[in-house]
C-alpha positions in Angstrom: 3.9 -5.7 -23.4 3.9 -9.4 -23.9 1.1 -11.9 -23.3 2.4 -13.0 -19.8 2.7 -9.4 -18.6 -0.8 -8.6 -19.9 -2.3 -11.7 -18.2 -0.5 -10.8 -14.9 -1.9 -7.3 -15.0 -5.4 -8.6 -15.8 -5.3 -11.1 -12.9 -3.6 -8.9 -10.2 -4.9 -5.5 -11.2 -2.8 -2.4 -11.7 0.4 -2.0 -9.7 0.2 0.5 -7.0 2.9 3.1 -6.4 4.7 2.6 -3.1 3.5 4.8 -0.2 6.3 7.2 0.9 7.4 7.0 4.5 7.2 10.4 6.1 7.1 11.8 9.6 3.9 13.4 10.8 5.3 16.9 10.7 7.0 16.7 7.3 5.5 18.4 4.3 3.1 16.2 2.4 4.3 14.3 -0.7 1.5 15.8 -2.8 3.1 19.3 -2.6 -0.1 20.8 -1.2 2.0 22.8 1.4 0.2 21.1 4.3 1.8 18.9 6.9 1.5 15.2 6.2 -0.6 14.6 9.3 -3.3 17.0 8.0 -3.2 15.9 4.4 -2.6 12.3 3.4 -1.6 10.4 6.6 -5.0 8.8 7.2 -5.5 7.6 3.7 -1.9 6.3 3.5 -2.3 4.4 6.8 -5.5 2.8 5.5 -3.7 1.7 2.3 -0.8 0.2 4.3 -3.2 -1.7 6.6 -5.0 -3.1 3.5 -1.7 -4.1 2.0 -0.6 -5.9 5.2 -4.0 -7.7 5.4 -3.7 -8.8 1.7 -0.2 -10.1 2.1 -1.1 -12.0 5.3 -4.1 -13.5 3.5 -1.8 -14.5 0.6 0.7 -16.1 3.0 -2.0 -18.4 4.4 -4.2 -16.4 6.8 -2.8 -15.6 10.2 0.8 -15.6 11.3 0.1 -18.0 14.1 1.9 -21.3 14.2 0.0 -24.6 14.5 1.3 -25.9 17.8 
């Protein structure tokens, strides 16, 4: 790891793994044997919402135009 990559990791934090897109009735990605809706769907939805909010904040707040 070079200096630039180390500073980027320090400033931005660790990279998160992408959240898999599954249907509600598919088997969960964690191999628990449960359906996705009963296992990890709620936590994955919260993570996606937080990522959307962070990217919107990074892009300048709201997506409204200044007319």
